[in-house]
N, C-alpha and C positions, 0 to 999 in steps of 0.2 A: 529158738529165740530169733528175734528180728532186730535188725539194726540198720539204720540209714547211714549210708556212706558219709564219712566225715564226722559222725557223732561218736560217743563213748558207750561201750557196752560192757556189762559185767557178766562173766560166765560163772555160774555158781558151782561150788564144790563143797560137800558136807564133810567137815573134819571131826565130826563127833566120834569119840572112841567107842568100841563095843562095850567097854566096861569102865567104871569110874576110875579104876586105878591104871588105866591105860592112856596112852597119848600117841599122836602121830610122830613118826620119826623121819618120814620122807614123803614129799608130795611131788608127783611128776605130771606135767600137762603135755598131752600129745595132740597134734592135729593129724588126723588119720591119713592124710595124704603125704605126711612127712615121716621118715623113719626115726628121727631123733626127737627127744622131748623139746618142746619150745619154751618150757619154763620149769625150773626145779627149785623146790624149797627143801633144804636139807637141815633137819633138826636132830640128827643122830648124835651129834656131839654137844648139842645145846642143852643147857639145863632148863631152859624155859622156851616156849614157842616164840616169844619175841626175839630170842637170840638166834633163831634159825637163819641159815644162809640162803640168799635168793640168787638164782642164776637164770638169766633170760637169754634165749637164743637170739642171735642177730637177725633172724627172720622177722622178728617183730620190730626190730629197729628201735628199741627203747620205748615202745609205745605201751608195754604191758607191765603190770605190777599185780602182785598177789596180796589180797587184803585178808587178814585173819583177825579174829576177835576171840580172846580167851573166854569171855563171858558167853559168846554165841559162836561156838565153833562151826555150827551148821550154816552160818551166814557167810562163810569165807567165799571169796570169788576172785576170778582173774579178770582184771579190768583192762580192756583194750581201748586206747584213745585213738581218735581220728581213724575210725574204721575204714579200711580199704575194701575195694570190691573183691580182692583175692583173699580177704580174711574169711570169706564165707567157707563153711565146711563143717565137718563133725569134729568136735573136741572131746577128749577123754581125760578125766582127772583120776589119777591112780594115787591112792593113799595107803602108805605102809605104816602099820602101828607097831609099837614096841612089843606088845604081847599078842595082840589080836591079829587076825588074818588081814590080808590086804583087801581094800575095797576100791572099786572103780565107778566113776560117774560119767555118763555119756551126755554131751550137750551138742545140739545142732544149731549152728549160727547161720541165719539167712541175712545176707547183706542186701539191703534195698538201694537200688541206684535210680535216682529220680531222672525224669526226662531231660535230655540235653537241651532241646529247643522245642518251642511250640509256636507255630506260625499259622496265619490265616492267608489263604490263597483264593483267587477266583478260578473260574472254570478253565481259564487259559494258563493256569499254574503261575500266575503273577502274584507275588507276595503283596499283601495289603496291610496297611497300618494307619492309625489315626482316623481321620475322616475320609471316607471313601465315596466315590461317585463323582459327579451326580448321576443318579440313575433316573430313568424316565418313570414318571408316575404311570402305574398300570403295567409296567414290565415285570418280568420275573428276575429273580436273583439267586444265583448258586454260589455258596461259599464252602470252602474246604478248610478244615483245621487239621494240621499235620504235626504230629509229635515225632521227634527223633531221639532214639536211645531210651534208656530206662530198663531196670530189671526189678521185678517182672515188667512186662509191657503194660503201659498205663491204660486206664480207661479215659477216652477223650469224648467230651460232650459239649453241647451248646446251651446257652441260656440267654434270655432277653429280659430286660427290665420291663415290668408291667405289660408283658405280652406273652402270648402262648408260644411254646416251643414247637416249631414246625417239625414235621417228620424228618428224622435223621438216621443215618446208618454209618457203622464203622467198618473199616477194612484194614485189619492188622496184617503186618508182614514181619513175622518173627525173625526171619533170616536177616532182614535189613534193619530190624529194630525200629520199624516205622509203623505208626498207627494213623490212618486217615479217616476222618469223620466228615461227611458231607451234609450240608443243610440247604434246602431249597425253599425259597419264598416265592410262591406262584405269582402273586400280584402285590406289587408295592403300592401302598396307599398313602394318602396325605398324612395319616397319623404315624407313619413310619419315618417321617422326616426327623433326622438327628437322633434316632433311636440307637442305643448302644447295644451291640451284640458281642457276647463274650464266649470264648472257647476255653475250656479248662481240661487239664490232664492230671490224673492222680493214680498212683499205684500203691499207696499206703495211707493209713489214717494217722500215721505217726507225724505227718507234716501236712501243711495246707496244700491244696491243689495248685498246680502251676496254671496261670491264666494269661490270656491276651485278648484285647478288645478292639473293636472298630466302631465308628459312628457312620450312619447312613446319611448321605446327602442326596436329596431327591429333587429333580426338576419337576415343578408342579404345573399342571395345565391350568389355563385360565378357567375361573369358575363362572364368569359371566362377561358378556359384551353387549352394549346397548347404544343405539343411536339416540341420543338424548334430545336432539333438535326435533320439534314437531314437524310431521310430514304435511306440508301445505303446498298448494299450487305455486309455481314460480314462473316467471316470464323469461322467455328466450332472450338472451343477450344481457340479462341482468345478473351480476355477481352475487352468489349466495355463500353462506357459511353453514357447514354441517359439523356437529360435534359428536364424537363417539368415545365411550369410556369402557375400559376393560379392567377387571379385578381378579386377584387370586393367583396370578402366575408367579412362579419362581424359576428363573429370574423374571423381571417384569416383562410383560408381553410386548411384542411388536405389533403395531396396528398398520394394516394396509387397506387401501381403498380400491375398489374395482367397479368398473362400469361396463357391463356386457363383455367381461373378459379383458378389458383394457385397464392396465395399471395406472392409477392416478397419483402415485406417490409424490411426484414433483409438485403437486398442488397442495400438499398437506404439511402440517407441523405437528410435533409430538412433545408431550411433557410427561415425566415419570416422577411419582411420589410413592415410596415404599413399593407395594405390589399393585398400585393403581397407575394405569397408563391412560392419558387423555390425548386424543388426536383431533385436530381441526382441519377440515377440508374446505378450501376456497376454490370454487370453479364457476364458470359461466356456462350454463346449459344452452344448447341450441335446440331448434325444432326437431332435429334427429334424435334427441335424447328423450323425447316424450315416450312414456311407457317402457323405458329401459330400466333395468334393475341396478340400483346403486347398493353396493355391498361394503360393509365395514367388517374386516376380518382381523381377529386377534389370535395370535399364536405364540407359544413359547419358542424362543429362538433356537432352542436345542431339541425341541420335540416337534418333528415335522408333522406328526399326525395329531397335534393338540389344538388345531384351529377351531375357534367358535366364530359364528357369523351372525350379524344382524343386517337387515336389508330394507331398502325402500323401493317402491315402484314410483319412478319419477312422473310427476304430473306437470308437464311443461306447457304453459300457454304460449301460443305464437300466432302471428298474423297469418292469414291463409296463404298457402303456396298453390298457385293455380297454373294450369296449362290447358291448351285447347287441342282437341284431336277429333277426327272423324270417328263415328261409331265403328265398332269392330267389323260390322258387316260391310262397311263402305271403304275401309282402309286400303283394300287391294283392288278397288274398282276405279275406272275412269269416269269422272262425273261429266255428263253431257247436259246441255241446256234442256229444260223440260222435266228433269228428274227432281226428286225431293232429296234434300241434304240434311243430315242430322249432325250438328256439331256439339260435342260434349265438353263441358267445362269441368275438368278434373280438379278437385279441391281436396287439399289436406289442411285441416285447421283444428285447433284446440283453443277455446271451445269451438263447436261447429259453426260454420259460416251462416249468418242470418240473412244475408242479402247478396244476390247474384245478379249482375247486369252484363250487358253485351255492348261492344262497340265495333263499328265498321269504319275503318279509316278515321279513327278518333271521334266519330259521331255516334251518339247513343242510338241503340236499336230498340224501339218500343214494341210492345206486343200489339201486332196489327194483323189480324186474320184476313182483312180485306186485301192486304198486300202480300199475303202468304208468309208473314213473319210470325212464328209462334214461339213463345217462351214457356217451356214446361220444366219445372224444377231447375236442373242444371243443364238442360238441353235447349239449343236453338235449332228450330226446324225451319228450313227455307223451302217453301213449296214452289214447284215449277221454276226452278232456278234458271236464271238468264245470265247473259254476259255482264249485265250491270252488277250482278252479285259477285263477280270476280274481285278479289282483293284481299286485304289483310283484316283478320278478325282478332279481337281480343275479348277476354271476359274478365270481369272484376268481381271480387268477393270481399266481404268485410265481416269482422267479429269484434269482440271486446278489445283485442290487441291492435286492431287497425285494419286498413284496406290495402289490398294487393291487386296488381294487374298482371295478366299473363303476358308472355312474349307473343308477338304477332305470328299468326299462322296464315299462310297464303292459301286461299281457296282457288283452285284452278278449275274453271268450267270450260269444257270443250264446246265450241259453237261453230256454226256455219259461217263462212266468210261474210264480212261487212265492210263497206267502204271506209277507208281510213279518213279521219277528219283532217282539215287544214291542208288539203292538197289542191293543186291548181285544177280548176274545172272548166275554164274558158281559155281557148287557144285562138289567138289571132294569127291567121296564116294567109299569105298571099298565094295566088295561083301558081302552081308548079313548084311551090316551096315545100320541102319535106319537114314535117313536124313529128317529133318524138313525144307521143302522148303517154304519160306515165299513170298507171293505175295501181294504187297501193291498197291492200285490204288488210284487215285484222282477222285472224283466224286461229283456231286452236283445235286440232293440230295445225301447224303452220304450213304443211305440205299442201299446196293448192294447185289446181289445174284451171287455166284461164281460157276464155273464149271471147272474141270481139265481134261486134256487128255495127253497121252504120245505118242511120235513118235520116233521109233528107226531107226537104220541104214538101215533096210530093208523096210522102209516106212510102218510099221504097226502102226496104231493109236488105242490106247486103252483109254477108259475113266477111270479116277482115281476116285474112290468112297471114299477113306479114306482121308478126309480132314476136317478141322474145320475152323470156322471164329473167328478171334481175333479182336473183335470190328466190326464196321459197314463197314469199307473199307479195311479189311485185312483178308487173308485166309492163312492157313498153311496146306500143303499137306505132309503126312507121306509116304515116299517112300523108298523101300528097293530093290536094284538091286541084283538079284540072279544069272544071267548069263550075258555073255557079250552082249547079245541082250537087256538087260535091261538098257543099257547106250544109251542116246540120248537126246531128247528135251522134256521138260514138258511145256505144254501150259496151261496158266491160263486165263480163260474168265470171264468177269464180265458184269453185266447189272444193270441198275436202271430204274427209271420212265421215264427218257429221252430216253433210248435205250441201245443197246448192244455196247460194245466197238468195234471200227473199227479194231484194231490190238491187238491180244492177247499178254500177257506178256510171253516171252520165257525164260526158264531156262535150261541151258545145264548141263547134268549130265555126269561127266567124272570119270573114275577110278582113284584112288589115291593110293599112297604108299610112302615109304621113298624116300628122294631125292637122286639124283646121286652125286658121288663125285665131288668136285671141280676139275678144269682142268687147265693145263698149268701154274702150280704154279712156281714161281721163286722169289728169293730174289733180289729185284731191287735196294736196297740201303743198305749199311752198314756203320756205323760210329763207333767211340770208344764205344758208349753206346747204339746204336739203331740198329735194324734190321727191314727192310720193306719187307713184303711178299705180293705179288700180285698174284691173281688167277682169272680164269674165272669160273662163276657159271655153275653148271650142271643143268639138268632138275629138277624142284622143286617138282615133284611128284604130281602136281595138287593142292598143298597147299602152303601157305606162308612158306618160309624157313628162317632159321637163320644160319649164318656162324660162326664157332668157330675156335679159334687158341689156342693150348696149347704149352707153351714154357717150355722145360725141360733143366735144367743145367746139362751138361754132367760131369762137375767137381763135383758139389755138389750132383749129382745123385738125383734130386728132381724136382717136378713141381714148377716152380717159378712164372708163370703168366698164366692166363686164360682169353682170350678176346672173345667177341662175337659181332656181328653186323647183322642187317637185311638189310643193304643197298647193299653192294657188298663185295666179299671176298678180302678185302685189309686191312692189319693190320700193325700197327707200334708198335713194342715192344721196349719200352724205359727203361731207368734206368738199363741197363745191365752193366756187367763188361767188361772192355777192354781186348782184347787178350784172349777171352774165346770162347768155343765151346758150341753150343746150338742145341737141337733137336726141330724142329718146326713141330707140328702135326696139320693139318687142316681138318675139316670135316663139313658137312652140316646136319641140322636136321629140321624136321617139326613135325606136330602132329602125323604122322604115324611112326616116328622112325628117325634113323640117317643113314647117308651114310657111305661108307667105308672111312677110313682116308687116307690122303696123308701126308707123313713124309719127311722132308728135314733136312739136317744138315747145319749149317751156323756158321761163326766165326765173332765176332766183330774184328775191326781193332786192330793191335798191337799199343801199345802206341806211337811208333815213326813213324808209317806209316801215309801217307796222306789219307784223306778220299776218298772213292770211289765216283766218280761223280754220280749225281742223274740219275736214269733210267738205269745204266749200269747193265745188268743181270749177274748173276753168271755163270761162264763157265761150260758147261755140258760136262762131260767126254765122250770119245768114247764108253766106256763100257756101260754107261747109255743110249746112243743112241741105242745101240744094244738091251739093256733091254727094252726100249720103243717100238722098232719094234716088239720084241717078244710079248710084252703085247698086241699090236695092233692086231697081228695075232690071239692071243688067244681070244680077244674080238670078232673078226669077226667070229671065229669058234663057240663061245658061242651063237652068234645071230642066226647062221644057225641052231644049235641044238634046240634053243628055238622055232624057226619057225616051225621045224618039229614036236616038241612036241605039239605045239598049234594046228597044223592041226589035229593031232591025237585026241587031246582033244575035238575038235568040233564034232567028230564022236561019242564020248562017251556020249554026251548029258547030261542027268541028273546025270550020274555017276560022272561027273566032279564036279557038284555042291556039291554032298555029300562028295566027297573026299576033296574038299576045306574046308568044315566045320570041317573036322577032322585033318587038318594040325597042325603040331607042331609049336608053335609061334617061329618066328625068334629071333635072338639075340637082334636086335634093338627093337622088340616088347617087349621083356622081360625087357630090360633096361627102356623103357618109359612107361610101363604099370602102370597106376594109378599115373604117375608122369609127365604128359605132361606139366604141368605148370612150371616145374623146369628145362626144357631143356636149358634155356638160362643162368643158373647160377649154374652149377654142380661143386661141390668141390671134390677134390681128396686129400687123405691122403697117403703119400708114405714113405716107409722106405727103406733105401739103405745101402749096405756095400760098401767098397771101390771099385771103378769101374774105369777102364782105358779103355774106348772103343777105338777100332781101326777103325775109320770111316774117310770118306772123305766128302768134301762138295758136296753133290749130292742129287737128289730127289729120294725118296724111296716110292713107292705106297704100302700102307699097307692095307690089308683087315682085318677088324674086324668083319666080318660077322658071325663068329662062336660065340658060347656062352661061350667061356672062359673069365676069368677075364682079364681086361685090365692091363697088366704088362709091366714093362720096357723091359722085354725080348721079349714080343710079338711085342712091338713097334720097337725095335732096330734090332732084329735078325731074326724074322720070314720072310721067303720068300713067297710072295703071288702069284707070277707068275713064270713060268719056267725061270730061269736066272742063269748065272754063277757068279753073283755078290752076295757076302755075307758080312756080318759085323761080326767081331769076338770080343770077350771080354775075357780078361785074368782071370777074377774072376767070381764066381757064382753071379747071380743077383737075389735078392729077389722079391717076388710078390708085384705089386702095387695094393693095395686094393681100390676098388671103392665102395663108399657107396651112 
């Protein structure tokens, strides 16, 4: 017989007598592992079965009773309540009859002990219960159901609701009373989400199996991801919005944006509704983003390998990006004049550039084969390049997005030396005076070798050996003319690695001296307080000259004004006194000295007179005309005498040179010696006594060529040319001291 622990079991014992007139007298129950009866029913002294005496061994603990029925003696049984595990064994029921022989009945009781515990564990022996996971979709799952205790050992198995039972196997351990059954799910699928898996253990059909269950939580991968914004061209620098949607992920997917491996997360926003994730990307593409890949990636945050992607190839429109370079074949070469140059306009543009133009120093370059300027596609070809082509070049390109201009590229053309512009080409030099003649050239490379030569009026060419170089592209020749034949042209030649200059630099050496006096002077306008003097300049002596005007008050007997100009001999003396007489003295000066002076007297208007109209010259007296004629005759005579003396001097040769070195300095030289920088602002201090000059308004040509001091008497009274015209003074005149 079988009985589950804790239940009640009835062990049968047949009390039917062998004959009708017989009955039992004594019933003894034995458990074969015990020597003494465990239960006794004694009816020997009883008159009826119901009056029999019951005796139960304390081993049973009051849990046993013997049930008899007079109508059915064969149905008698020993009932054990709350069956214990140690109740199991073989039981013998011995029946003694009053007349008949003794009978024995043998019963084997099997006590079934259910499983003590039933648990579900993972492969790491961790006990699981309730909802387990989450497990990754697509991963495998191993579960172990373990039973503890039970007799006999139970059968442990797995079952799933509405799903097939995967392969499973049991591993009993009788010594430990443990049974382990393992189940392996190779691939977890979306339909396994929240599936209940049950483990059951059973060792009898007398009771229901013991069970335990878990539910599977599975993290699901996204089923789709899509960039929903249409892929259209966009413009560089303009902000765009791109939307991406992901569905099917548990938990909801995280969306990330990538551009050529660069994370754009900080430019995106995200919204989640159930298992749908929507992300919006806001970014401003640049020209560098053209043809780059924009990726929207959705992935389950707990499944690293669950990512799905959708992508764009960006089509970014941008204005041309241009630069200028030499063609590859010329980049490592030195460009010399006469060669052909190819300049490339390198263009990056989307859409492609439709118009390409070139500029040289901001000036447009047309296609002009006659000038060697050829425009071919994106290339500028300069044929027979020259120095004039040196400079900065740019190219321009345009498309639908706009127009762009490249940075300037300097084209360096190596060329033979050429004379530098704006340098001094005429040198006025006196005999025996040293001049430093500077020759500057432009050349590339700038390392230049110089050579000098001289050509005079008789076509003699002499190499000049005394010169030095001031830097790489400048030379200074030291030249001293000693005779008239030493005046002429100096030639400066230069050469560099490219070659020798085509035309030399020519410097003219001319003789110099003090300037000639101003000519045709007249007072062209007088007012109450102003006098205007106009003259024609004389020869400048080969040097820049300055014109001077000294205004003397004939009443105050002193110098009241000193004017100078380098433009032309025209002066306006203002702030004068009305109805006054003035002496106007004009002369020219240069670095070599000063000319003879020209003196005129003039009067400001009387206070009640009308102003003289502009440009009306002062009337020249008849006497002055005669004086001017006499002066002209004397000048002509002087020219003839000088010509004769010069002819004689040519015959003397070197004697003339020696004599010239021993000349006594002229008055002008004495005045300006060591003070050439002061010739434009010379101050005079004058002391006068009372003077009442008897003069008329007329021009008086005054020679100050001697070495006497400049005095009022010299200016007013001295006659420089044969003339009947004199100026008288009633009082002695003191000397005007010039410092």
